[in-house]
N, CA and C atoms as an extended XYZ file, in Angstrom:
174
Properties=species:S:1:pos:R:3:atomname:S:1:resname:S:1:resid:I:1 pbc="F F F"
N       -76.244      -11.789      -35.166 N   MET     1
C       -75.307      -12.780      -35.641 CA  MET     1
C       -74.075      -12.125      -36.278 C   MET     1
N       -74.316      -11.155      -37.138 N   VAL     2
C       -73.201      -10.463      -37.784 CA  VAL     2
C       -72.421       -9.648      -36.765 C   VAL     2
N       -73.136       -9.072      -35.819 N   LYS     3
C       -72.478       -8.266      -34.793 CA  LYS     3
C       -71.568       -9.139      -33.927 C   LYS     3
N       -71.992      -10.351      -33.606 N   THR     4
C       -71.186      -11.267      -32.807 CA  THR     4
C       -69.921      -11.673      -33.566 C   THR     4
N       -70.073      -11.943      -34.861 N   LYS     5
C       -68.902      -12.303      -35.664 CA  LYS     5
C       -67.912      -11.150      -35.731 C   LYS     5
N       -68.412       -9.941      -35.873 N   LEU     6
C       -67.513       -8.781      -35.909 CA  LEU     6
C       -66.773       -8.615      -34.588 C   LEU     6
N       -67.460       -8.839      -33.482 N   ILE     7
C       -66.813       -8.732      -32.171 CA  ILE     7
C       -65.737       -9.804      -32.029 C   ILE     7
N       -66.046      -11.034      -32.450 N   LEU     8
C       -65.060      -12.117      -32.361 CA  LEU     8
C       -63.856      -11.857      -33.260 C   LEU     8
N       -64.093      -11.337      -34.448 N   VAL     9
C       -62.993      -11.004      -35.349 CA  VAL     9
C       -62.136       -9.889      -34.758 C   VAL     9
N       -62.776       -8.908      -34.142 N   ALA    10
C       -62.032       -7.810      -33.522 CA  ALA    10
C       -61.189       -8.313      -32.354 C   ALA    10
N       -61.748       -9.225      -31.555 N   ILE    11
C       -60.988       -9.783      -30.432 CA  ILE    11
C       -59.804      -10.604      -30.943 C   ILE    11
N       -60.023      -11.425      -31.961 N   ALA    12
C       -58.947      -12.251      -32.511 CA  ALA    12
C       -57.844      -11.382      -33.118 C   ALA    12
N       -58.242      -10.327      -33.806 N   THR    13
C       -57.256       -9.424      -34.413 CA  THR    13
C       -56.434       -8.717      -33.347 C   THR    13
N       -57.098       -8.244      -32.302 N   SER    14
C       -56.370       -7.542      -31.247 CA  SER    14
C       -55.433       -8.482      -30.505 C   SER    14
N       -55.845       -9.732      -30.303 N   LEU    15
C       -54.947      -10.696      -29.661 CA  LEU    15
C       -53.739      -11.007      -30.541 C   LEU    15
N       -53.957      -11.132      -31.836 N   ALA    16
C       -52.850      -11.416      -32.750 CA  ALA    16
C       -51.853      -10.264      -32.779 C   ALA    16
N       -52.366       -9.060      -32.858 N   VAL    17
C       -51.484       -7.888      -32.889 CA  VAL    17
C       -50.755       -7.732      -31.554 C   VAL    17
N       -51.468       -7.959      -30.463 N   GLY    18
C       -50.848       -7.837      -29.141 CA  GLY    18
C       -49.762       -8.863      -28.908 C   GLY    18
N       -50.018      -10.113      -29.314 N   SER    19
C       -49.005      -11.147      -29.105 CA  SER    19
C       -47.784      -10.910      -29.987 C   SER    19
N       -48.001      -10.413      -31.210 N   THR    20
C       -46.874      -10.097      -32.091 CA  THR    20
C       -46.040       -8.962      -31.504 C   THR    20
N       -46.697       -7.954      -30.995 N   GLY    21
C       -45.983       -6.840      -30.368 CA  GLY    21
C       -45.213       -7.271      -29.140 C   GLY    21
N       -45.817       -8.143      -28.346 N   LEU    22
C       -45.142       -8.640      -27.143 CA  LEU    22
C       -43.919       -9.469      -27.518 C   LEU    22
N       -44.053      -10.319      -28.544 N   TRP    23
C       -42.926      -11.126      -28.994 CA  TRP    23
C       -41.785      -10.241      -29.487 C   TRP    23
N       -42.115       -9.203      -30.247 N   PHE    24
C       -41.088       -8.293      -30.753 CA  PHE    24
C       -40.401       -7.560      -29.609 C   PHE    24
N       -41.161       -7.138      -28.613 N   LEU    25
C       -40.596       -6.423      -27.468 CA  LEU    25
C       -39.639       -7.313      -26.694 C   LEU    25
N       -40.031       -8.557      -26.463 N   ILE    26
C       -39.172       -9.476      -25.715 CA  ILE    26
C       -37.894       -9.773      -26.495 C   ILE    26
N       -38.002      -10.037      -27.787 N   SER    27
C       -36.808      -10.338      -28.575 CA  SER    27
C       -35.879       -9.128      -28.664 C   SER    27
N       -36.447       -7.936      -28.735 N   GLU    28
C       -35.622       -6.730      -28.787 CA  GLU    28
C       -34.901       -6.499      -27.459 C   GLU    28
N       -35.569       -6.782      -26.352 N   LYS    29
C       -34.926       -6.635      -25.043 CA  LYS    29
C       -33.777       -7.620      -24.900 C   LYS    29
N       -33.962       -8.850      -25.396 N   GLN    30
C       -32.899       -9.845      -25.305 CA  GLN    30
C       -31.697       -9.457      -26.154 C   GLN    30
N       -31.934       -8.982      -27.349 N   SER    31
C       -30.811       -8.593      -28.204 CA  SER    31
C       -30.110       -7.357      -27.646 C   SER    31
N       -30.864       -6.443      -27.052 N   ALA    32
C       -30.241       -5.268      -26.436 CA  ALA    32
C       -29.395       -5.686      -25.240 C   ALA    32
N       -29.859       -6.667      -24.484 N   GLN    33
C       -29.084       -7.135      -23.340 CA  GLN    33
C       -27.789       -7.805      -23.808 C   GLN    33
N       -27.843       -8.562      -24.890 N   LYS    34
C       -26.637       -9.197      -25.412 CA  LYS    34
C       -25.644       -8.149      -25.898 C   LYS    34
N       -26.151       -7.113      -26.585 N   ARG    35
C       -25.255       -6.048      -27.043 CA  ARG    35
C       -24.627       -5.319      -25.855 C   ARG    35
N       -25.409       -5.085      -24.808 N   ARG    36
C       -24.893       -4.394      -23.630 CA  ARG    36
C       -23.830       -5.236      -22.935 C   ARG    36
N       -24.075       -6.561      -22.804 N   GLU    37
C       -23.075       -7.433      -22.188 CA  GLU    37
C       -21.799       -7.471      -23.009 C   GLU    37
N       -21.943       -7.513      -24.327 N   LYS    38
C       -20.761       -7.551      -25.184 CA  LYS    38
C       -19.970       -6.248      -25.080 C   LYS    38
N       -20.671       -5.120      -25.046 N   PHE    39
C       -19.996       -3.830      -24.997 CA  PHE    39
C       -19.301       -3.618      -23.662 C   PHE    39
N       -20.010       -3.835      -22.565 N   PHE    40
C       -19.413       -3.577      -21.256 CA  PHE    40
C       -18.474       -4.694      -20.835 C   PHE    40
N       -18.721       -5.906      -21.294 N   GLY    41
C       -17.850       -7.017      -20.937 CA  GLY    41
C       -16.505       -6.925      -21.626 C   GLY    41
N       -16.467       -6.337      -22.814 N   SER    42
C       -15.214       -6.270      -23.557 CA  SER    42
C       -14.223       -5.312      -22.911 C   SER    42
N       -14.717       -4.327      -22.164 N   SER    43
C       -13.801       -3.371      -21.546 CA  SER    43
C       -13.069       -3.988      -20.362 C   SER    43
N       -13.561       -5.112      -19.817 N   LYS    44
C       -12.928       -5.744      -18.667 CA  LYS    44
C       -11.791       -6.684      -19.080 C   LYS    44
N       -11.799       -7.102      -20.338 N   GLU    45
C       -10.784       -8.033      -20.801 CA  GLU    45
C        -9.530       -7.283      -21.250 C   GLU    45
N        -8.435       -7.992      -21.248 N   TYR    46
C        -7.200       -7.402      -21.749 CA  TYR    46
C        -7.276       -7.341      -23.266 C   TYR    46
N        -6.543       -6.443      -23.864 N   PRO    47
C        -6.520       -6.398      -25.334 CA  PRO    47
C        -5.960       -7.703      -25.888 C   PRO    47
N        -6.436       -8.096      -27.031 N   THR    48
C        -5.990       -9.365      -27.593 CA  THR    48
C        -5.127       -9.128      -28.826 C   THR    48
N        -4.272      -10.087      -29.065 N   SER    49
C        -3.448      -10.049      -30.268 CA  SER    49
C        -3.337      -11.475      -30.784 C   SER    49
N        -3.893      -11.743      -31.938 N   GLY    50
C        -3.835      -13.083      -32.495 CA  GLY    50
C        -4.656      -14.086      -31.727 C   GLY    50
N        -5.695      -13.632      -31.030 N   GLY    51
C        -6.553      -14.538      -30.284 CA  GLY    51
C        -6.052      -14.870      -28.902 C   GLY    51
N        -4.921      -14.328      -28.505 N   GLU    52
C        -4.377      -14.600      -27.169 CA  GLU    52
C        -4.357      -13.309      -26.369 C   GLU    52
N        -4.496      -13.468      -25.056 N   LYS    53
C        -4.450      -12.286      -24.208 CA  LYS    53
C        -3.014      -11.771      -24.113 C   LYS    53
N        -2.880      -10.479      -24.202 N   MET    54
C        -1.558       -9.873      -24.086 CA  MET    54
C        -1.196       -9.772      -22.609 C   MET    54
N         0.060       -9.993      -22.326 N   LYS    55
C         0.532       -9.855      -20.948 CA  LYS    55
C         0.850       -8.408      -20.676 C   LYS    55
N         0.377       -7.933      -19.531 N   VAL    56
C         0.652       -6.547      -19.152 CA  VAL    56
C         2.014       -6.506      -18.479 C   VAL    56
N         2.930       -5.762      -19.054 N   GLU    57
C         4.288       -5.680      -18.497 CA  GLU    57
C         4.495       -4.294      -17.926 C   GLU    57
N         5.097       -4.255      -16.766 N   TRP    58
C         5.340       -2.961      -16.106 CA  TRP    58
C         6.793       -2.608      -16.208 C   TRP    58
């Protein structure tokens, strides 16, 4: 009886730790993707001044 309870507690603990780790991994991947899009996306835009795009004059 005690052995069964210990096994169930161990399974519940491992599931809790695993799900927490998985949640952290997914959220970290999403935030890294947002940072990457912001960093690489900003190089494609024209420089801004006062919130407006500057016109490139030749």
